[in-house]
C-alpha positions in Angstrom: 89.2 108.7 102.2 90.3 110.5 105.4 92.5 113.3 105.7 95.0 111.0 107.5 94.7 108.4 104.8 95.2 110.9 102.0 98.4 112.2 103.8 99.7 108.7 103.6 99.1 108.7 99.8 100.6 112.0 99.5 103.8 110.8 101.6 104.0 108.2 98.8 103.9 110.8 96.0 106.4 112.9 97.9 109.0 110.2 98.0 108.4 109.4 94.5 108.5 112.7 93.1 110.8 114.7 95.5 111.7 117.5 93.1 108.0 118.3 92.1 107.3 122.0 93.0 103.7 120.7 94.4 105.5 119.1 97.3 107.9 121.9 98.4 107.6 122.3 102.1 106.5 118.7 102.7 103.3 117.1 104.1 102.9 119.9 106.7 102.3 122.6 103.9 100.0 120.4 101.8 96.9 120.6 104.2 94.8 122.6 101.8 95.9 120.5 98.8 95.1 117.4 100.7 91.7 118.8 101.8 90.8 119.4 98.3 91.8 115.9 97.4 89.7 114.3 100.0 86.8 116.5 99.0 87.1 115.6 95.4 87.6 111.8 95.8 85.0 110.7 98.3 84.2 107.6 96.7 87.7 106.3 96.6 88.7 104.2 99.6 92.1 103.9 101.2 93.1 100.5 99.8 92.1 101.5 96.2 94.0 104.8 96.5 97.1 102.8 97.7 96.8 100.6 94.6 96.1 103.6 92.3 99.2 105.6 93.6 101.5 102.5 93.3 100.5 102.1 89.8 100.7 105.9 89.0 104.2 106.2 90.4 105.4 103.2 88.2 103.8 104.9 85.1 104.1 108.7 85.6 107.3 110.9 85.2 105.2 113.6 87.1 102.7 113.8 89.9 99.2 113.0 88.9 96.3 115.3 89.0 93.0 114.6 90.9 91.5 113.4 87.4 94.4 111.0 86.7 94.4 109.7 90.2 90.4 109.1 90.2 90.8 107.4 86.8 93.6 105.2 87.9 91.4 104.5 91.1 88.4 103.4 88.9 90.7 101.2 86.7 91.7 99.3 90.1 88.0 99.0 90.9 87.3 97.8 87.4 90.3 95.3 87.8 89.0 94.0 91.3 85.3 93.5 89.8 86.8 91.8 86.6 88.7 89.4 88.9 85.7 88.7 90.8 83.5 88.1 88.1 85.7 86.0 86.5 86.3 83.7 89.4 82.4 83.6 89.9 81.8 82.6 86.5 84.2 79.8 86.5 82.8 78.4 89.7 79.2 79.1 88.6 79.6 77.3 85.3 79.8 73.9 86.9 76.8 74.7 88.9 75.0 75.7 86.0 75.5 72.3 84.4 74.0 70.6 87.4 76.8 70.0 89.6 76.4 70.8 93.4 78.5 73.6 95.0 80.5 70.8 96.7 81.3 69.1 93.5 82.0 72.4 91.7 84.5 73.3 94.6 86.1 69.8 94.9 87.7 70.1 91.4 89.3 73.6 92.1 93.1 73.4 93.2 94.0 73.7 96.7 95.2 77.0 97.8 93.5 79.1 95.1 91.8 82.4 95.8 88.5 80.7 95.1 89.0 78.1 97.6 90.1 80.6 100.0 87.1 82.7 99.4 84.7 79.7 99.8 86.3 78.9 103.1 85.9 82.4 104.2 82.2 82.3 103.4 81.8 79.1 105.4 82.1 76.5 102.8 80.5 75.4 99.5 77.0 75.2 100.9 77.0 79.0 101.2 77.3 79.5 97.4 73.5 78.8 97.3 71.4 80.8 99.5 67.5 80.9 100.3 65.1 83.5 100.3 61.2 83.7 100.9 58.8 85.7 98.9 55.4 86.7 100.1 52.7 87.2 97.4 49.7 89.5 97.5 47.5 86.6 98.7 49.5 85.8 101.5 51.3 82.8 100.1 54.9 82.5 101.0 57.3 80.6 98.6 60.8 79.9 99.7 63.4 79.8 96.7 67.0 79.4 96.3 69.6 81.7 94.5 73.2 81.9 93.8 74.8 83.8 96.6 76.9 86.2 94.4 76.8 89.2 96.9 78.4 86.8 99.7 80.9 85.6 97.1 81.7 89.1 96.1 82.2 90.5 99.6 84.2 87.4 100.8 86.6 87.9 97.5 87.0 91.7 98.0 88.1 90.9 101.7 90.8 88.4 100.4 92.0 90.5 97.7 92.4 93.7 100.1 94.7 91.4 102.3 97.2 91.5 99.6 99.4 94.6 98.7 98.7 94.6 95.1 96.2 92.9 92.6 97.4 89.6 91.4 100.0 89.1 94.1 100.4 88.2 97.8 102.6 89.5 100.4 106.2 89.2 99.1 109.2 88.3 101.1 111.9 90.8 101.0 114.6 88.1 100.8 113.8 84.7 99.4 116.0 81.6 99.5 119.3 82.0 97.5 118.9 85.8 97.3 121.6 88.2 98.8 120.6 91.0 101.3 122.3 94.3 101.1 125.9 93.5 102.6 126.1 90.0 100.9 124.4 87.9 103.7 122.1 85.3 102.4 
């Protein structure tokens, strides 16, 4: 995460914990602290950090330590991996039982994340990739394999388009809900 991105994370914590001693003086005085966090958390990207801080402010009465933040970010990453792996295994099961990628995708409901991922990949045919292997005697063999890496990359992109895990962008006011001031 960059210094600017970590400053945004700290701005969220400042709002969530306005009376915390660590935030006295605001973001302007937190430069050394933010530098320390950036140095200690190079493997945490901004999106993961956003998800982690949202979860932390919901659960913790006090501002998190670097270790608590890192632990929560790792849990977010594990949730993302589990979600991708579950979707992949669900899809791959049909293909393991002899269905073509097109047949496996055809049974999925419209509008699901898996369908959106496959569309982002370029269609069901992209679930299978081909590769070549050259043997020591110069023989070249072509083989097919499941394109898990392409699926994973596309799924991560889809997940990162949403504001939090397991939810899409939410409307501030839905049908029948009242805004502040009583308007619908």
